[in-house]
All heavy atoms as an XYZ file, in Angstrom:
783
protein
N     104.767     73.346     90.440
C     103.719     74.283     90.798
C     104.288     75.704     90.785
O     105.382     75.944     91.275
C     103.192     73.935     92.188
C     102.259     74.966     92.760
S     101.738     74.543     94.431
C     100.071     75.040     94.345
N     103.526     76.608     90.233
C     103.930     78.010     90.203
C     103.335     78.734     91.403
O     102.134     78.653     91.655
C     103.436     78.696     88.909
O     104.015     78.030     87.787
C     103.827     80.160     88.875
N     104.193     79.445     92.130
C     103.742     80.264     93.248
C     103.346     81.613     92.665
O     104.144     82.280     92.006
C     104.864     80.440     94.297
C     104.390     81.330     95.430
C     105.334     79.101     94.814
N     102.090     82.002     92.912
C     101.583     83.264     92.366
C     101.601     84.344     93.446
O     101.031     84.159     94.508
C     100.174     83.069     91.817
C     100.197     82.093     90.626
C      98.992     82.133     89.745
N      98.340     83.411     89.650
C      98.477     84.249     88.614
N      99.244     83.941     87.618
N      97.835     85.394     88.596
N     102.287     85.451     93.120
C     102.436     86.562     94.055
C     101.862     87.813     93.412
O     102.080     88.066     92.223
C     103.918     86.786     94.419
C     104.506     85.516     95.047
C     104.069     87.985     95.351
C     106.002     85.564     95.279
N     101.161     88.597     94.207
C     100.639     89.882     93.738
C     101.380     90.995     94.468
O     101.469     90.985     95.696
C      99.136     89.995     94.021
C      98.486     91.295     93.541
C      98.507     91.378     92.016
C      97.067     91.417     94.063
N     101.916     91.942     93.708
C     102.563     93.131     94.269
C     101.717     94.336     93.892
O     101.212     94.422     92.773
C     103.978     93.281     93.719
N     101.566     95.269     94.831
C     100.742     96.446     94.545
C     101.399     97.707     95.085
O     102.038     97.692     96.136
C      99.359     96.283     95.164
N     101.232     98.788     94.333
C     101.690    100.108     94.782
C     100.664    101.142     94.333
O      99.670    100.792     93.693
C     103.087    100.429     94.232
S     103.156    100.762     92.460
N     100.915    102.377     94.645
C      99.959    103.438     94.357
C      99.518    103.513     92.905
O      98.333    103.553     92.601
N     100.469    103.520     91.985
C     100.132    103.643     90.571
C     100.207    102.318     89.822
O      99.771    102.223     88.678
C     101.053    104.653     89.900
N     100.777    101.306     90.442
C     100.907    100.007     89.781
C     101.924    100.008     88.664
O     101.915     99.130     87.804
N     102.811    100.987     88.678
C     103.745    101.135     87.571
C     105.204    100.970     87.998
O     105.947    100.220     87.386
C     103.579    102.525     86.896
C     104.582    102.719     85.791
C     102.169    102.684     86.378
N     105.628    101.645     89.023
C     107.046    101.670     89.336
C     107.424    100.725     90.476
O     108.054     99.696     90.252
C     107.479    103.102     89.657
C     108.982    103.239     89.772
O     109.718    102.348     89.382
N     109.432    104.335     90.328
N     107.061    101.070     91.685
C     107.487    100.294     92.852
C     107.031     98.847     92.791
O     107.803     97.930     93.079
C     106.968    100.937     94.136
O     107.496    102.232     94.285
N     105.793     98.626     92.425
C     105.293     97.248     92.372
C     106.037     96.428     91.320
O     106.288     95.244     91.515
C     103.787     97.209     92.117
O     103.459     97.848     90.909
N     106.450     97.055     90.232
C     107.206     96.344     89.205
C     108.623     96.046     89.681
O     109.182     94.999     89.346
C     107.212     97.111     87.884
C     105.959     96.906     87.103
N     105.791     95.864     86.224
C     104.791     97.594     87.106
C     104.579     95.919     85.701
N     103.947     96.957     86.222
N     109.204     96.953     90.461
C     110.530     96.687     91.022
C     110.463     95.504     91.989
O     111.332     94.635     91.982
C     111.062     97.919     91.747
C     111.455     99.038     90.825
C     111.961    100.245     91.588
O     112.769    100.115     92.491
N     111.460    101.420     91.239
N     109.414     95.474     92.799
C     109.231     94.364     93.743
C     108.973     93.076     92.975
O     109.533     92.027     93.285
C     108.112     94.679     94.743
C     108.607     95.757     95.715
C     107.663     93.435     95.493
C     107.565     96.316     96.632
N     108.128     93.137     91.971
C     107.830     91.967     91.128
C     109.118     91.391     90.557
O     109.388     90.191     90.693
C     106.886     92.381     89.991
C     106.749     91.372     88.861
C     106.129     92.043     87.644
C     106.071     91.264     86.386
N     106.670     90.018     86.229
N     109.915     92.229     89.905
C     111.151     91.762     89.277
C     112.117     91.184     90.308
O     112.727     90.138     90.076
C     111.827     92.902     88.505
C     111.027     93.357     87.295
O     110.143     92.602     86.827
O     111.279     94.484     86.815
N     112.245     91.855     91.446
C     113.171     91.394     92.483
C     112.731     90.060     93.070
O     113.554     89.154     93.265
C     113.286     92.446     93.582
N     111.434     89.912     93.358
C     110.935     88.651     93.911
C     111.117     87.507     92.926
O     111.572     86.418     93.294
C     109.461     88.775     94.308
C     109.161     89.554     95.577
C     107.658     89.779     95.728
C     109.722     88.840     96.799
N     110.765     87.740     91.671
C     110.914     86.679     90.669
C     112.375     86.262     90.532
O     112.686     85.066     90.530
C     110.357     87.137     89.313
C     108.850     87.188     89.285
C     108.276     87.667     87.972
O     109.008     88.294     87.167
O     107.080     87.428     87.734
N     113.271     87.222     90.443
C     114.692     86.917     90.263
C     115.246     86.165     91.472
O     115.878     85.112     91.324
C     115.478     88.208     90.038
C     116.950     87.984     89.822
C     117.679     89.289     89.587
C     119.170     89.038     89.417
N     119.911     90.282     89.268
N     115.007     86.686     92.667
C     115.581     86.073     93.873
C     114.998     84.689     94.148
O     115.724     83.745     94.450
C     115.359     86.977     95.080
C     115.847     86.390     96.392
C     117.352     86.157     96.475
O     118.120     86.825     95.742
O     117.774     85.300     97.284
N     113.688     84.552     94.054
C     113.072     83.268     94.374
C     113.374     82.214     93.315
O     113.506     81.037     93.640
C     111.580     83.439     94.618
C     111.303     84.244     95.896
C     109.859     84.669     95.979
C     111.702     83.449     97.123
N     113.523     82.628     92.071
C     113.929     81.670     91.038
C     115.359     81.210     91.304
O     115.683     80.054     91.105
C     113.764     82.268     89.651
C     112.299     82.301     89.231
C     112.071     82.881     87.854
C     110.572     82.899     87.586
N     110.218     83.514     86.317
N     116.222     82.126     91.793
C     117.599     81.734     92.113
C     117.632     80.770     93.299
O     118.587     80.022     93.465
C     118.471     82.961     92.406
O     118.215     83.474     93.702
N     116.575     80.777     94.105
C     116.468     79.861     95.236
C     115.766     78.553     94.842
O     115.533     77.696     95.678
C     115.707     80.521     96.388
C     116.444     81.693     97.013
C     115.693     82.261     98.186
N     116.371     83.432     98.747
C     116.190     83.864     99.989
N     115.366     83.227    100.808
N     116.840     84.929    100.425
N     115.398     78.459     93.573
C     114.832     77.215     93.069
C     113.316     77.133     93.019
O     112.758     76.054     92.828
N     112.635     78.263     93.135
C     111.174     78.262     93.124
C     110.650     78.761     91.790
O     111.221     79.658     91.171
C     110.618     79.140     94.255
C     110.999     78.633     95.609
C     112.055     79.209     96.308
C     110.344     77.552     96.189
C     112.430     78.731     97.558
C     110.711     77.070     97.429
C     111.759     77.665     98.109
O     112.131     77.185     99.339
N     109.525     78.207     91.366
C     108.835     78.651     90.169
C     107.838     79.716     90.617
O     106.818     79.396     91.235
C     108.137     77.471     89.496
C     107.520     77.854     88.182
O     107.778     78.918     87.640
N     106.689     76.983     87.658
N     108.153     80.970     90.327
C     107.367     82.101     90.836
C     106.872     82.964     89.684
O     107.604     83.237     88.741
C     108.233     82.968     91.780
C     107.526     84.234     92.180
C     108.616     82.179     93.015
N     105.631     83.399     89.803
C     105.054     84.355     88.866
C     104.453     85.477     89.698
O     103.647     85.237     90.593
C     103.966     83.690     88.025
O     103.314     84.653     87.236
N     104.874     86.695     89.392
C     104.414     87.844     90.179
C     103.759     88.863     89.252
O     104.283     89.152     88.182
C     105.615     88.458     90.901
S     105.207     89.702     92.117
N     102.611     89.378     89.658
C     101.927     90.428     88.918
C     101.987     91.723     89.715
O     102.037     91.699     90.947
C     100.459     90.056     88.677
C     100.311     88.870     87.743
O     101.114     88.748     86.800
O      99.394     88.059     87.975
N     101.955     92.859     89.022
C     101.997     94.174     89.658
C     100.737     94.954     89.281
O     100.369     95.010     88.104
C     103.240     94.925     89.205
N     100.091     95.527     90.300
C      98.843     96.271     90.085
C      98.796     97.513     90.964
O      99.613     97.693     91.848
C      97.600     95.389     90.388
C      97.555     94.178     89.473
C      97.571     94.979     91.844
N      97.782     98.328     90.714
C      97.509     99.490     91.565
C      96.831     99.006     92.844
O      95.923     98.173     92.784
C      96.581    100.477     90.849
C      97.185    101.113     89.624
S      96.004    102.156     88.729
C      95.874    103.530     89.846
N      97.248     99.543     93.965
C      96.705     99.096     95.244
C      95.196     99.324     95.324
O      94.474     98.544     95.941
C      97.465     99.734     96.429
C      97.132    101.208     96.563
C      97.207     98.977     97.708
N      94.686    100.340     94.664
C      93.243    100.615     94.710
C      92.427     99.518     94.032
O      91.236     99.384     94.271
C      92.914    101.977     94.102
C      93.017    102.025     92.596
C      92.508    103.339     92.042
C      92.432    103.355     90.553
N      91.563    102.387     89.946
N      93.081     98.729     93.177
C      92.385     97.661     92.465
C      92.378     96.331     93.223
O      91.711     95.389     92.799
C      93.020     97.445     91.089
C      92.812     98.641     90.168
O      91.835     99.397     90.379
O      93.625     98.824     89.250
N      93.119     96.257     94.316
C      93.204     95.010     95.078
C      91.894     94.787     95.828
O      91.437     95.650     96.572
C      94.384     95.028     96.063
C      94.401     93.763     96.921
C      95.699     95.170     95.307
N      91.298     93.637     95.594
C      90.068     93.276     96.304
C      90.103     91.783     96.626
O      91.029     91.073     96.233
C      88.827     93.660     95.481
C      88.808     92.987     94.116
O      89.080     91.797     93.987
N      88.480     93.753     93.085
N      89.097     91.335     97.331
C      89.048     89.937     97.756
C      89.072     88.976     96.566
O      89.776     87.964     96.591
C      87.781     89.693     98.593
C      88.072     89.030     99.890
C      86.851     88.976    100.801
O      85.974     89.853    100.726
O      86.815     88.019    101.583
N      88.326     89.295     95.547
C      88.270     88.441     94.359
C      89.645     88.335     93.704
O      90.099     87.253     93.354
C      87.235     88.993     93.366
C      87.323     88.426     91.967
C      87.071     86.921     91.876
O      86.451     86.343     92.782
O      87.535     86.315     90.890
N      90.314     89.462     93.532
C      91.636     89.455     92.915
C      92.604     88.607     93.733
O      93.330     87.772     93.181
C      92.176     90.885     92.778
C      93.569     90.944     92.149
S      94.219     92.624     92.067
C      93.250     93.283     90.727
N      92.634     88.818     95.048
C      93.572     88.086     95.904
C      93.305     86.586     95.922
O      94.217     85.801     96.183
C      93.549     88.633     97.329
C      94.237     89.979     97.544
C      94.136     90.400     99.005
C      95.688     89.942     97.101
N      92.078     86.186     95.614
C      91.753     84.756     95.631
C      92.518     83.972     94.557
O      92.563     82.750     94.596
C      90.245     84.543     95.468
O      89.830     84.827     94.143
N      93.148     84.677     93.621
C      93.902     84.037     92.548
C      95.401     83.967     92.831
O      96.179     83.554     91.964
C      93.663     84.766     91.227
C      92.228     84.793     90.825
N      91.574     83.709     90.281
C      91.290     85.769     90.938
C      90.314     84.019     90.059
N      90.109     85.263     90.448
N      95.801     84.398     94.031
C      97.219     84.461     94.390
C      97.495     83.690     95.666
O      96.609     83.440     96.470
C      97.662     85.920     94.540
C      97.615     86.660     93.224
C      96.469     87.342     92.833
C      98.699     86.634     92.354
C      96.401     87.984     91.603
C      98.646     87.271     91.134
C      97.502     87.943     90.765
O      97.442     88.571     89.546
N      98.778     83.362     95.848
C      99.222     82.644     97.039
C      99.773     83.584     98.106
O      99.700     83.296     99.294
C     100.321     81.637     96.665
C      99.838     80.633     95.634
O      98.828     79.956     95.905
O     100.467     80.535     94.554
N     100.362     84.706     97.670
C     101.000     85.665     98.574
C     100.720     87.069     98.053
O     100.754     87.317     96.838
C     102.524     85.428     98.645
C     102.837     84.024     99.176
C     103.212     86.489     99.500
C     104.292     83.607     99.039
N     100.501     87.999     98.982
C     100.316     89.404     98.627
C     101.511     90.186     99.147
O     101.766     90.223    100.347
C      99.015     89.934     99.217
C      98.771     91.408     98.996
C      98.975     91.995     97.755
C      98.326     92.212    100.026
C      98.742     93.348     97.548
C      98.081     93.564     99.834
C      98.285     94.122     98.589
O      98.058     95.459     98.391
N     102.279     90.791     98.245
C     103.456     91.581     98.608
C     103.079     93.055     98.542
O     102.996     93.632     97.462
C     104.618     91.270     97.672
N     102.856     93.628     99.706
C     102.473     95.038     99.740
C     103.694     95.901    100.043
O     104.648     95.457    100.665
C     101.381     95.272    100.775
C     101.777     94.978    102.201
C     100.632     95.179    103.170
O      99.487     95.374    102.781
N     100.936     95.131    104.451
N     103.641     97.141     99.598
C     104.749     98.060     99.821
C     104.663     98.660    101.210
O     105.665     98.869    101.869
C     104.747     99.141     98.735
C     105.150     98.481     97.428
C     105.675    100.279     99.081
C     105.021     99.313     96.229
N     103.452     98.913    101.652
C     103.213     99.456    102.989
C     101.892     98.895    103.495
O     101.051     98.474    102.697
C     103.155    100.979    102.934
N     101.720     98.883    104.792
C     100.461     98.384    105.347
C      99.313     99.190    104.763
O      99.330    100.406    104.771
C     100.465     98.480    106.863
C     101.373     97.485    107.504
C     101.101     97.383    108.983
C     102.109     96.445    109.594
N     101.616     95.164    109.904
N      98.342     98.472    104.247
C      97.198     99.101    103.602
C      95.934     98.705    104.342
O      95.716     97.533    104.619
C      97.096     98.639    102.132
O      98.340     98.903    101.481
C      95.986     99.362    101.403
N      95.116     99.679    104.659
C      93.852     99.408    105.324
C      92.842     98.986    104.260
O      92.433     99.786    103.424
C      93.373    100.658    106.067
C      92.129    100.392    106.883
O      91.851     99.221    107.203
O      91.429    101.370    107.206
N      92.488     97.699    104.279
C      91.525     97.184    103.316
C      90.169     97.001    103.989
O      90.099     96.882    105.199
C      92.021     95.853    102.745
C      93.285     96.000    101.947
S      93.725     94.458    101.143
C      95.352     94.208    101.782
N      89.148     96.932    103.205
C      87.802     96.764    103.751
C      87.475     95.296    104.000
O      86.330     94.968    104.282
C      86.777     97.371    102.786
O      86.852     96.704    101.540
N      88.471     94.427    103.893
C      88.285     92.991    104.098
C      89.573     92.425    104.684
O      90.620     93.070    104.650
C      87.942     92.293    102.776
C      89.026     92.412    101.738
C      89.987     91.410    101.602
C      89.104     93.522    100.913
C      90.998     91.528    100.668
C      90.115     93.648     99.970
C      91.055     92.650     99.844
N      89.488     91.219    105.186
C      90.667     90.543    105.711
C      91.157     89.543    104.665
O      90.434     88.593    104.342
C      90.326     89.800    107.022
O      89.811     90.748    107.960
C      91.553     89.116    107.594
N      92.351     89.761    104.122
C      92.876     88.838    103.110
C      93.006     87.420    103.657
O      93.348     87.220    104.822
C      94.250     89.420    102.774
C      94.136     90.861    103.139
C      93.238     90.885    104.345
N      92.745     86.456    102.798
C      92.817     85.044    103.184
C      94.167     84.425    102.811
O      94.362     83.236    102.996
C      91.682     84.272    102.520
C      90.316     84.686    103.038
C      89.205     83.928    102.316
C      87.860     84.219    102.906
N      87.240     85.429    102.452
N      95.062     85.235    102.272
C      96.395     84.761    101.914
C      97.428     85.530    102.735
O      97.140     86.623    103.232
C      96.673     84.921    100.398
C      96.625     86.391     99.989
C      95.710     84.070     99.585
C      97.065     86.646     98.553
N      98.632     84.984    102.873
C      99.667     85.688    103.632
C     100.056     87.008    102.977
O     100.125     87.117    101.749
C     100.847     84.712    103.619
C     100.262     83.384    103.295
C      99.063     83.659    102.444
N     100.309     87.995    103.827
C     100.745     89.312    103.372
C     102.193     89.495    103.795
O     102.554     89.224    104.936
C      99.884     90.428    103.983
C      98.437     90.288    103.538
C     100.434     91.800    103.596
C      97.499     91.255    104.229
N     103.009     89.967    102.858
C     104.415     90.251    103.134
C     104.648     91.734    102.886
O     104.293     92.244    101.823
C     105.329     89.417    102.211
C     106.779     89.820    102.381
C     105.139     87.938    102.467
N     105.229     92.411    103.864
C     105.610     93.806    103.669
C     106.914     93.820    102.876
O     107.966     93.462    103.398
C     105.760     94.519    105.006
C     104.425     94.694    105.713
O     103.424     94.927    105.018
O     104.384     94.587    106.940
N     106.834     94.217    101.617
C     107.973     94.109    100.704
C     108.642     95.438    100.390
O     109.549     95.492     99.563
C     107.515     93.438     99.406
N     108.227     96.493    101.039
C     108.789     97.814    100.758
C     110.294     97.891    100.900
O     110.950     98.655    100.196
N     110.877     97.104    101.804
C     112.326     97.147    102.021
C     113.111     96.764    100.769
O     114.259     97.184    100.604
C     112.707     96.221    103.175
N     112.503     96.004     99.875
C     113.181     95.628     98.622
C     113.550     96.876     97.826
O     114.577     96.920     97.155
C     112.287     94.694     97.774
C     112.168     93.327     98.450
C     112.801     94.560     96.352
C     111.165     92.393     97.784
N     112.745     97.917     97.938
C     112.953     99.130     97.145
C     114.213     99.895     97.536
O     114.699    100.710     96.762
C     111.734    100.052     97.259
C     110.427     99.448     96.763
C     109.276    100.388     97.044
C     110.511     99.121     95.291
N     114.743     99.624     98.723
C     115.964    100.309     99.151
C     117.197     99.744     98.460
O     118.271    100.321     98.531
C     116.129    100.216    100.673
C     115.094    101.009    101.415
C     114.055    100.371    102.077
C     115.139    102.401    101.444
C     113.085    101.090    102.750
C     114.169    103.133    102.113
C     113.150    102.467    102.774
O     112.187    103.193    103.441
N     117.026     98.592     97.808
C     118.104     97.944     97.060
C     119.346     97.683     97.915
O     120.469     97.737     97.444
C     118.471     98.741     95.818
C     117.316     98.826     94.849
C     117.691     99.666     93.659
N     116.529     99.935     92.869
C     116.302     99.417     91.682
N     117.172     98.608     91.149
N     115.217     99.714     91.026
N     119.093     97.405     99.172
C     120.174     97.053    100.090
C     119.956     95.596    100.468
O     118.927     95.259    101.059
C     120.148     97.937    101.323
C     120.340     99.409    101.015
S     120.100    100.424    102.466
C     121.779    100.576    102.990
N     120.886     94.729    100.103
C     120.709     93.302    100.379
C     120.351     92.993    101.832
O     119.523     92.121    102.085
C     122.059     92.701     99.990
C     122.594     93.638     98.962
C     122.128     95.004     99.389
N     120.928     93.707    102.764
C     120.650     93.437    104.178
C     119.199     93.729    104.532
O     118.648     93.116    105.444
C     121.577     94.256    105.072
N     118.562     94.650    103.806
C     117.164     94.984    104.078
C     116.218     94.082    103.286
O     115.131     93.765    103.747
C     116.892     96.450    103.752
C     117.629     97.401    104.679
S     117.320     99.115    104.285
C     115.708     99.326    104.994
N     116.627     93.684    102.096
C     115.755     92.869    101.238
C     115.756     91.397    101.641
O     114.733     90.724    101.500
C     116.187     93.008     99.781
N     116.880     90.898    102.151
C     116.986     89.474    102.477
C     115.882     88.992    103.418
O     115.286     87.942    103.173
C     118.361     89.148    103.057
C     118.552     87.651    103.298
C     119.931     87.345    103.832
C     120.169     85.870    104.041
N     119.146     85.152    104.772
N     115.534     89.745    104.481
C     114.442     89.273    105.344
C     113.104     89.146    104.613
O     112.295     88.279    104.938
C     114.368     90.331    106.448
C     115.724     90.950    106.473
C     116.197     90.912    105.048
N     112.880     89.985    103.619
C     111.642     89.897    102.829
C     111.654     88.604    102.016
O     110.680     87.848    102.018
C     111.475     91.122    101.904
C     110.227     90.974    101.035
C     111.410     92.410    102.715
N     112.750     88.355    101.330
C     112.870     87.129    100.538
C     112.746     85.897    101.426
O     112.071     84.932    101.071
C     114.205     87.084     99.790
C     114.441     88.229     98.846
C     115.685     88.859     98.804
C     113.455     88.691     97.985
C     115.932     89.910     97.923
C     113.694     89.741     97.105
C     114.935     90.341     97.083
O     115.172     91.374     96.218
N     113.405     85.951    102.573
C     113.346     84.822    103.506
C     111.916     84.576    103.986
O     111.490     83.428    104.120
C     114.263     85.055    104.711
C     115.739     85.019    104.357
O     116.099     84.577    103.241
O     116.553     85.454    105.211
N     111.185     85.655    104.234
C     109.796     85.531    104.685
C     108.926     84.898    103.603
O     108.106     84.015    103.883
C     109.251     86.902    105.101
C     107.936     86.812    105.820
O     107.549     85.760    106.334
N     107.230     87.922    105.879
N     109.113     85.328    102.362
C     108.348     84.744    101.256
C     108.698     83.261    101.124
O     107.810     82.419    100.978
C     108.601     85.497     99.931
C     107.957     84.768     98.753
C     108.070     86.922    100.020
N     109.982     82.936    101.209
C     110.391     81.530    101.105
C     109.790     80.707    102.255
O     109.334     79.583    102.045
C     111.906     81.406    101.123
C     112.380     79.983    100.949
C     113.887     79.857    100.813
O     114.626     80.701    101.374
O     114.322     78.899    100.139
N     109.756     81.271    103.443
C     109.177     80.588    104.596
C     107.690     80.281    104.345
O     107.215     79.188    104.619
C     109.327     81.455    105.847
C     108.730     80.879    107.096
C     108.895     81.848    108.266
C     108.099     81.348    109.447
N     107.904     82.370    110.469
N     106.963     81.255    103.805
C     105.539     81.059    103.495
C     105.375     79.959    102.445
O     104.503     79.103    102.572
C     104.892     82.379    103.027
C     104.830     83.384    104.187
C     103.503     82.137    102.446
C     104.505     84.805    103.768
N     106.215     79.984    101.417
C     106.134     78.963    100.374
C     106.308     77.575    100.985
O     105.552     76.649    100.674
C     107.198     79.234     99.281
C     106.824     80.482     98.493
C     107.339     78.026     98.351
C     107.921     80.983     97.546
N     107.294     77.436    101.857
C     107.565     76.144    102.487
C     106.413     75.735    103.419
O     105.966     74.588    103.403
C     108.878     76.186    103.250
C     110.091     76.203    102.354
C     111.361     76.283    103.171
C     112.595     76.251    102.296
N     113.836     76.374    103.085
N     105.967     76.673    104.256
C     104.905     76.360    105.227
C     103.599     75.963    104.553
O     102.862     75.111    105.042
C     104.664     77.554    106.156
C     105.748     77.754    107.187
C     105.536     79.011    108.028
O     104.633     79.835    107.723
O     106.289     79.169    109.013
N     103.291     76.597    103.435
C     102.038     76.319    102.737
C     102.175     75.192    101.717
O     101.218     74.840    101.039
C     101.502     77.586    102.064
C     101.128     78.671    103.084
C     100.444     79.850    102.473
C      99.050     79.661    102.053
N      98.015     79.260    102.916
N     103.376     74.632    101.606
C     103.604     73.544    100.664
C     103.393     73.948     99.215
O     102.863     73.181     98.419
N     103.838     75.138     98.872
C     103.614     75.682     97.527
C     104.711     75.318     96.531
O     104.587     75.623     95.359
C     103.469     77.212     97.590
C     102.309     77.725     98.432
C     102.409     79.244     98.584
C     100.984     77.337     97.813
N     105.770     74.697     96.992
C     106.884     74.412     96.077
C     106.773     73.043     95.468
O     106.044     72.193     95.880
C     108.212     74.561     96.789
O     108.278     73.701     97.910
């Protein structure tokens, strides 16, 4: 089973792609089949999120709806410091295990 993750940032070009690449690389090294997409945060809506298992946001975003999937604050990955990124990866792995996505 492929775990589908959505990453979003302001422009959907830089930060979200860095998070996407980092999540895919780290979680694959942990043995998970992961596919991550990167988009502009303004495009995130309930319909879009319904196609994903986890939402990796860069910063807390005030949405007009309550997401039905787990949200992970992934901004720390951008600092490229293993000590800051590891808790994010661990949190995503915990969600995968808890939801039986692997």
